[in-house]
C-alpha positions in Angstrom: -13.4 -8.0 15.9 -12.6 -11.0 18.0 -8.9 -11.4 18.8 -8.6 -14.8 17.3 -9.7 -13.6 13.8 -7.1 -12.4 11.3 -6.7 -8.7 10.7 -5.7 -7.3 7.3 -2.9 -4.9 7.1 -4.0 -3.3 3.9 -7.6 -2.8 2.6 -8.4 -1.6 -0.8 -11.9 -0.3 -1.7 -13.7 0.3 -5.0 -16.1 3.0 -3.9 -19.1 2.3 -6.2 -22.7 3.3 -6.2 -22.8 7.1 -5.8 -24.9 7.6 -8.9 -27.4 4.9 -8.0 -27.7 6.3 -4.5 -28.6 9.7 -5.9 -30.9 8.3 -8.5 -32.9 6.3 -5.9 -33.6 9.6 -4.2 -34.3 11.6 -7.3 -31.2 13.7 -6.7 -28.5 14.8 -9.1 -25.5 12.5 -9.4 -23.3 15.1 -7.8 -25.3 14.7 -4.6 -24.3 11.1 -4.6 -20.6 12.0 -5.0 -20.8 14.4 -2.1 -22.3 11.7 0.1 -19.6 9.4 -1.2 -16.9 11.9 0.0 -18.6 11.8 3.5 -18.5 8.0 3.4 -14.8 8.2 2.6 -14.2 10.4 5.7 -16.1 7.9 7.9 -14.3 4.9 6.5 -10.8 6.5 6.9 -11.7 7.2 10.5 -13.1 3.8 11.1 -10.1 2.0 9.5 -7.7 3.9 11.7 -9.7 3.1 14.8 -9.7 -0.6 13.9 -6.0 -0.7 13.5 -5.7 -0.9 9.7 -2.3 0.1 8.5 -3.0 0.9 4.9 -6.3 1.9 3.2 -6.4 2.5 -0.6 -9.5 4.1 -2.1 -10.3 4.1 -5.8 -11.3 7.7 -6.3 -11.2 8.4 -10.0 -10.1 6.0 -12.7 -8.4 6.8 -16.0 -11.6 5.7 -17.7 -13.8 8.2 -15.8 -12.8 11.1 -18.1 -15.4 9.7 -20.5 -18.2 10.9 -18.2 -20.2 14.0 -19.0 -18.2 17.2 -18.8 -20.5 18.7 -16.2 -20.0 15.7 -13.9 -16.3 15.8 -14.4 -16.3 19.5 -13.4 -18.3 18.7 -10.2 -15.9 15.8 -9.4 -12.9 18.0 -9.7 -14.5 20.6 -7.5 -15.3 17.9 -4.9 -11.7 16.7 -5.0 -10.5 20.3 -4.3 -12.9 20.5 -1.4 -11.8 17.2 0.0 -8.1 18.0 -0.2 -8.5 21.4 1.3 -10.8 20.2 4.1 -9.2 16.9 5.0 -5.5 17.4 4.8 -5.2 19.2 8.2 -7.5 16.6 9.8 -5.5 13.7 8.5 -2.3 15.4 9.7 -3.9 16.0 13.1 -4.7 12.3 13.4 -1.2 11.3 12.4 -2.3 9.8 9.1 -0.3 9.9 5.9 -1.9 10.7 2.5 -0.5 9.3 -0.7 -1.9 9.7 -4.2 -1.3 7.2 -6.9 -2.1 7.7 -10.6 -1.2 10.1 -13.3 -1.8 13.5 -11.6 -0.4 15.4 -14.7 -3.9 15.4 -16.2 -5.3 17.5 -13.4 -5.4 21.3 -13.2 -2.3 22.8 -11.5 -4.2 23.9 -8.4 -5.3 20.3 -7.8 -1.7 19.1 -8.3 -0.5 21.7 -5.8 -3.1 20.5 -3.2 -2.0 16.9 -3.7 1.7 17.9 -3.3 0.9 19.9 -0.2 -1.1 17.1 1.4 1.6 14.5 0.7 4.3 16.7 2.0 2.6 17.8 5.1 1.7 14.2 6.2 4.7 12.2 4.9 6.4 12.1 8.3 3.3 10.7 10.1 3.3 7.0 11.2 -0.4 6.3 11.6 -2.7 4.9 8.9 -1.5 5.4 5.3 -4.4 6.5 3.1 -3.8 6.1 -0.6 -6.2 7.6 -3.0 -6.1 6.4 -6.6 -6.7 9.3 -8.9 -6.6 9.1 -12.7 -5.4 5.6 -12.1 -5.5 2.5 -14.3 -3.9 -0.8 -13.4 -2.9 -1.7 -17.0 -1.2 1.6 -17.5 0.6 1.2 -14.2 1.9 -2.3 -15.3 3.0 -1.0 -18.7 4.8 1.9 -17.1 6.6 -0.4 -14.6 7.7 -2.8 -17.4 9.1 0.2 -19.4 11.1 1.4 -16.3 12.5 -2.1 -15.8 13.4 -2.4 -19.6 15.0 1.1 -19.6 17.1 0.2 -16.5 18.2 -3.1 -18.0 19.3 -1.3 -21.2 21.4 1.1 -19.3 22.9 -1.4 -16.8 23.6 -4.0 -19.4 22.6 -6.9 -17.1 19.5 -8.1 -15.3 18.8 -7.9 -11.6 16.0 -9.4 -9.5 13.4 -8.5 -12.1 10.4 -9.2 -9.8 11.7 -7.0 -7.0 12.6 -4.2 -9.4 9.2 -4.4 -11.1 7.4 -4.0 -7.8 9.6 -1.1 -6.9 8.6 0.5 -10.2 4.9 0.3 -9.4 3.1 3.3 -8.0 2.5 1.4 -4.7 6.2 0.7 -4.1 7.0 0.2 -0.5 3.4 -0.7 0.4 2.3 -4.3 1.1 -0.3 -5.8 -1.3 -3.9 -5.5 -0.3 -5.0 -8.4 1.9 -8.7 -7.5 1.3 -10.4 -5.8 -1.6 -14.0 -4.5 -1.0 -16.3 -3.4 -3.8 -19.6 -1.8 -2.9 -22.9 -1.6 -4.9 -23.2 -5.2 -5.9 -20.9 -5.1 -8.9 -18.4 -8.0 -9.0 -15.4 -6.9 -11.0 -12.2 -5.1 -10.1 -12.4 -2.5 -13.0 -8.6 -2.2 -13.8 -7.7 -1.5 -10.1 -4.5 -2.8 -8.6 -4.3 -5.7 -11.0 -0.8 -6.8 -10.0 -1.2 -6.1 -6.3 -4.5 -8.0 -5.9 -3.2 -11.3 -7.1 -3.8 -13.0 -3.7 -6.2 -10.5 -2.2 -9.5 -11.7 -0.7 -12.5 -10.2 -2.4 -15.7 -9.1 -0.8 -18.6 -7.7 -2.8 -21.4 -6.0 -0.9 -24.7 -4.7 -2.2 -24.3 -1.6 0.0 -24.0 1.6 -2.0 -20.9 3.5 -1.2 -22.6 6.6 0.4 -24.2 4.1 2.9 -21.0 2.3 3.8 -20.0 2.9 7.4 -18.0 1.4 10.2 -20.5 -1.4 10.8 -20.2 -2.4 7.2 -16.4 -2.3 7.4 -16.5 -4.4 10.6 -18.7 -6.9 8.9 -16.2 -7.2 6.0 -13.4 -7.7 8.5 -15.4 -10.5 10.2 -15.8 -12.3 6.9 -12.1 -11.8 6.0 -11.0 -13.1 9.4 -13.0 -16.3 8.9 -11.4 -17.1 5.6 -8.5 -19.5 5.0 -5.9 -17.7 2.8 -3.9 -20.3 0.9 -1.7 -18.3 -1.5 -1.7 -21.2 -3.9 -1.0 -23.8 -1.2 -3.3 -26.1 0.8 -5.5 -25.2 3.7 -4.5 -26.1 7.2 -7.3 -28.7 7.4 -6.1 -30.4 4.2 -2.5 -30.6 5.5 -3.8 -32.5 8.6 -5.6 -35.1 6.4 
């Protein structure tokens, strides 16, 4: 990316299109999910090479439990495979892994794999890879509000409510996404990082997630870099007029 274009610190991605990728090739849906996991590996590596500090991937939503039981089983097996295979590689490359979402719904062996991956990589200072698993933005907000209310009830006085609210979110300590990318042509955020994406730039691409690669990421960065982020204010050109 040219040096004069802006670089996002934090990119969030809704990885969509695995099923359609498989269907277009007359393959079972699980084949699309496996290729989607390979795409995640590629994009984590590419983001690190491009100097991105934070990358958040929407891996499994709280609504995804409504999918067929067989598909859920395959997704859980794929999650196990990914955590077992990628944790050492992430650690080797100085990356941190952090999981957001309600992990209590997963089998204990998956929870143990998550805990191990987070513990092993927590001291690394390279790219921070956050994976949203059994995550829903509305539930996150409700949980944070409850924490703030409980704290206020105990303390008997109010503090900086906005700051405390943000510290009660699952993403506490992480800057809000500068850029949200969704693959597969869908144009909605599907209950993902609702609070955090208030001022994110959105890019929707027709590329199905299994086909997303470094070139696609670089293209998104080019588009992001050319945008004028206003955060509710006026553009630089407007201020000059």
